[in-house]
C-alpha positions in Angstrom: 8.4 -61.0 54.0 10.9 -63.3 56.5 12.4 -59.7 58.8 8.2 -58.5 59.1 6.9 -61.9 60.4 9.9 -62.1 63.0 9.6 -58.7 64.4 6.4 -58.8 64.6 6.2 -62.4 66.6 9.0 -61.0 68.7 7.1 -58.2 69.5 4.1 -60.2 70.8 6.0 -62.2 72.5 7.5 -59.0 74.5 3.8 -58.7 75.5 2.1 -62.0 75.6 4.6 -64.9 76.9 3.7 -67.4 78.8 5.0 -67.7 82.2 6.1 -71.3 83.1 8.4 -72.2 85.2 11.8 -73.4 82.8 11.8 -70.2 81.1 13.4 -67.1 81.1 11.0 -64.1 80.1 11.8 -61.9 77.2 15.1 -59.6 77.6 16.3 -62.2 80.3 19.7 -63.8 80.5 18.9 -67.7 78.9 17.6 -70.2 81.8 19.8 -73.4 82.8 20.3 -75.6 79.5 19.5 -78.4 82.1 15.8 -76.6 82.9 15.4 -76.5 79.1 16.6 -79.8 78.4 14.1 -81.2 81.0 10.9 -79.4 80.3 11.6 -80.7 76.3 12.2 -84.3 77.2 8.7 -84.2 79.7 7.1 -81.9 76.9 7.0 -84.4 74.1 4.0 -85.8 73.3 2.2 -84.1 76.5 0.8 -80.9 77.9 2.0 -77.6 79.4 -0.6 -78.2 82.2 -0.1 -81.8 82.6 4.2 -81.4 82.8 4.5 -78.6 85.5 3.8 -80.1 88.8 6.0 -82.9 87.4 8.9 -80.7 86.4 8.3 -78.6 90.0 8.7 -82.0 92.0 12.1 -83.0 89.4 14.0 -79.8 89.6 13.4 -79.7 93.5 14.6 -83.2 93.7 17.0 -83.4 91.6 18.1 -79.5 90.8 20.5 -80.3 88.5 22.1 -82.3 86.1 24.7 -83.7 88.2 22.2 -84.2 90.7 19.7 -86.3 88.0 22.8 -88.0 86.9 23.6 -89.3 90.2 20.3 -90.5 91.0 19.1 -94.3 90.7 17.3 -94.9 87.4 14.5 -96.5 89.5 13.5 -93.8 91.3 13.8 -91.4 88.2 11.2 -93.8 86.4 9.2 -93.7 89.5 9.1 -90.8 90.0 8.3 -90.0 85.9 5.4 -92.6 86.5 2.7 -90.9 84.8 3.8 -89.0 82.3 4.2 -91.9 79.4 6.2 -92.7 77.1 9.0 -94.2 79.4 12.3 -94.9 77.3 12.4 -90.7 77.7 12.8 -91.2 81.5 15.2 -94.0 80.9 17.0 -91.4 78.2 17.6 -88.7 80.7 19.0 -90.5 82.8 21.7 -91.8 80.7 21.8 -88.1 78.9 22.2 -86.6 82.4 24.8 -88.9 83.1 26.7 -88.0 79.6 26.5 -84.4 80.3 27.7 -84.9 83.6 30.8 -86.6 82.4 31.0 -83.7 79.8 31.1 -81.1 82.3 28.2 -79.3 81.1 26.0 -79.3 77.9 27.7 -78.8 74.8 25.9 -75.9 73.5 26.0 -76.2 69.7 22.9 -78.0 67.9 25.1 -80.7 66.3 27.1 -82.0 69.4 23.6 -81.8 71.6 22.2 -84.3 68.4 24.9 -86.8 69.9 23.7 -86.9 73.7 20.9 -89.8 74.0 18.0 -89.5 73.7 18.2 -85.7 71.5 16.8 -85.6 68.5 16.9 -83.3 66.3 13.9 -81.2 67.6 15.2 -81.3 70.9 18.8 -80.7 70.0 17.6 -77.4 68.0 15.5 -76.3 71.0 18.2 -76.4 73.5 20.2 -74.4 71.4 18.7 -71.9 71.0 16.6 -71.4 73.9 19.6 -72.2 76.0 22.4 -70.7 74.3 21.0 -68.6 71.5 22.4 -70.1 68.0 20.4 -69.9 65.8 17.8 -73.1 64.6 14.8 -73.9 63.2 12.9 -75.4 65.7 9.9 -77.3 64.8 7.2 -78.6 67.1 3.6 -79.7 66.4 2.7 -75.9 67.2 5.5 -74.4 64.6 3.9 -77.1 62.1 0.5 -75.6 62.6 1.6 -72.2 62.3 4.0 -73.2 59.5 1.5 -74.8 57.6 -1.2 -71.7 57.8 1.2 -69.3 56.8 2.1 -70.6 53.7 -0.9 -72.3 52.9 1.0 -75.6 52.9 -1.8 -78.2 51.8 0.6 -81.1 51.2 -0.6 -83.3 54.1 1.8 -84.7 56.8 4.0 -86.5 57.0 4.8 -85.1 52.9 4.9 -81.5 54.2 7.2 -81.9 57.4 10.5 -81.2 54.5 7.9 -78.0 53.5 7.2 -76.8 56.8 11.1 -76.9 58.0 12.1 -74.7 54.8 10.2 -72.4 55.4 10.3 -72.3 59.2 13.9 -71.8 58.2 13.0 -68.9 56.2 11.2 -66.7 59.2 13.7 -67.7 61.6 16.0 -64.7 62.6 19.7 -64.0 62.8 19.1 -62.5 66.2 16.8 -64.0 69.9 16.2 -67.4 68.6 15.2 -68.2 71.6 12.3 -65.8 72.0 11.7 -66.4 68.3 11.1 -70.7 69.1 9.2 -69.8 72.0 7.0 -67.3 70.4 6.3 -69.8 67.6 5.1 -72.4 70.1 3.1 -69.8 72.6 1.5 -68.8 68.9 0.5 -72.4 68.3 -0.5 -73.0 71.6 -3.2 -70.2 72.5 -3.9 -68.4 69.1 -3.0 -70.5 66.0 -5.0 -73.6 67.5 -6.0 -76.4 65.8 -9.7 -75.6 66.1 -11.3 -72.0 66.2 -7.9 -70.0 65.7 -8.1 -66.7 66.8 -7.2 -64.7 63.6 -7.6 -61.5 64.7 -5.6 -61.6 67.7 -3.4 -62.9 65.0 0.4 -60.9 65.4 0.5 -62.9 61.7 -2.3 -62.4 60.1 -1.8 -59.8 57.6 1.0 -62.7 56.1 -1.4 -65.8 57.3 -2.3 -66.7 53.6 -3.8 -69.7 54.8 -6.8 -66.4 56.5 -6.6 -65.5 53.2 -7.6 -67.9 51.6 -10.7 -68.3 54.3 -10.2 -71.4 55.9 -6.7 -71.6 57.9 -8.4 -74.4 59.9 -7.9 -77.0 57.6 -4.2 -77.0 57.9 -2.0 -78.3 58.4 -4.0 -81.6 56.2 -3.3 -85.1 58.3 -3.6 -88.4 56.8 -6.2 -90.7 58.5 -5.1 -92.4 61.8 -4.9 -95.8 61.4 -6.8 -98.1 64.1 -4.7 -99.2 67.1 -5.2 -103.2 67.5 -6.8 -104.1 71.0 -4.8 -106.5 73.1 -6.3 -109.0 76.0 -4.4 -109.8 79.2 -4.8 -109.9 83.0 -3.2 -108.5 85.4 -2.9 -109.8 89.3 -3.7 -108.5 92.6 -2.4 -109.9 95.3 -2.6 -108.6 98.8 -1.5 -110.0 102.3 -1.6 -108.2 105.3 -1.8 -104.7 104.1 0.6 -104.9 101.4 0.0 -105.8 97.4 2.7 -107.8 95.4 4.8 -105.9 93.2 7.3 -106.7 90.7 9.8 -104.9 88.4 9.4 -105.3 84.8 12.3 -106.1 82.8 14.5 -104.7 80.6 14.3 -101.7 78.3 11.2 -102.2 76.5 7.7 -101.0 77.5 7.1 -100.1 80.9 10.6 -101.5 81.4 12.3 -101.1 85.1 9.2 -100.1 86.4 6.9 -101.5 89.1 4.0 -103.0 88.4 1.7 -106.2 89.1 2.7 -109.3 87.7 0.7 -109.7 84.6 0.3 -112.5 81.8 3.0 -111.0 79.1 0.7 -109.3 77.4 2.6 -106.8 74.8 2.4 -104.3 71.7 2.6 -107.5 69.6 -0.1 -109.9 71.2 -2.5 -111.0 73.6 -0.9 -112.4 77.2 -1.3 -115.9 77.7 -3.2 -116.3 81.3 -1.7 -119.0 83.6 -3.7 -118.2 86.6 -6.7 -117.5 87.0 -8.9 -115.9 90.8 -11.9 -113.6 91.5 -12.4 -111.0 88.8 -12.7 -107.5 89.9 -13.3 -106.1 86.6 -11.5 -104.3 83.5 -9.2 -100.9 82.5 -8.5 -100.2 79.1 -5.8 -98.3 78.3 -4.3 -96.6 74.8 -0.7 -96.5 73.8 0.9 -94.6 71.0 0.7 -97.9 69.0 -2.5 -100.4 70.5 -5.1 -100.5 73.1 -5.1 -102.9 75.8 -7.9 -103.9 77.6 -6.7 -105.6 81.0 -8.9 -108.0 83.1 -7.3 -107.8 87.0 -7.9 -110.9 88.9 -7.5 -111.7 92.7 -4.7 -114.7 93.5 -3.6 -115.3 96.6 0.2 -117.2 95.9 3.1 -114.2 94.6 4.0 -114.7 91.1 7.5 -113.8 89.7 10.5 -111.8 91.8 9.3 -108.7 93.6 8.0 -107.2 97.3 5.4 -106.6 99.3 4.5 -102.9 98.8 2.6 -101.4 101.4 -1.0 -100.5 100.6 -0.6 -97.0 102.5 2.6 -96.2 100.4 1.1 -97.2 96.8 1.2 -93.6 95.2 5.0 -94.0 95.8 6.0 -96.9 94.2 5.7 -95.5 90.5 3.6 -97.4 88.9 2.6 -96.4 85.3 -0.4 -95.4 84.5 -1.6 -98.6 83.4 -0.9 -100.8 86.7 -2.4 -97.8 88.4 -5.6 -97.7 86.9 -5.8 -101.7 88.0 -5.1 -100.8 91.6 -7.4 -98.2 91.9 -10.3 -100.6 90.5 -9.0 -103.3 93.4 -9.0 -100.8 96.0 -12.4 -99.8 95.1 -13.4 -103.6 95.4 
């Protein structure tokens, strides 16, 4: 079965591979490891459509890992704004500097795992796609394909060990990068979470879930826990065509990024309001583990260490999505 699955999938990929800016076409030389790595970091928990403009912008501004390594972290953080999960951007700079010091990316999965910010998935995908190494690459799309192909009914995350083992069984020794990308494409375009297109699937004859009549129920996901809702305030301080922005401290949530001053809210608790002013409105934003309801207040006195940022250049400040929402609300008022 394993040989048939990989052969059928690669034949399908040769004809139907998605045209993505970080990819090499089937049969072409492997892409630049820098472009593979950058795209994989950007794509974590983010859609292809959202990543494309960021990828194009990054590679125009920093066309190589050495160029990115020499970039100021605050510039990278600003360019990343809107992609979310900002610890990835900080690790991006750390990793680029490590790779530049090494003289290039290592070409084995084991050595790639040692780089800052590279977990099992990113190391495996880079080893397979950029270096042609046989590696078992399992993202959410691959997880779904394998769970259905082998009718793995254990709920996630318990099922992940079995899914990885089964993915290992069907991963070929050659064309490892094309196989990994073919699995991703199949999950993204055919074996979708809802309404899978089984009649178009190159693996339909081998799919146990389709034989059982209900592939869409797999993989079984554990019930989502309700996210707590935190309360906070942000302060809009405007003067002479500029707004007062601060830089958030440390490497915690949104650390190192420009933002509006706020009252110290965090994932662990509500803010402690020490200032008041005209209430301009509320914005709500979801993070991975909590949501925040942020009240936007207009005040007159600059708060904290910061800088006056011209309003006509506010889109260049690299505000994270939460504070970009707050700025749009304030400007509309």
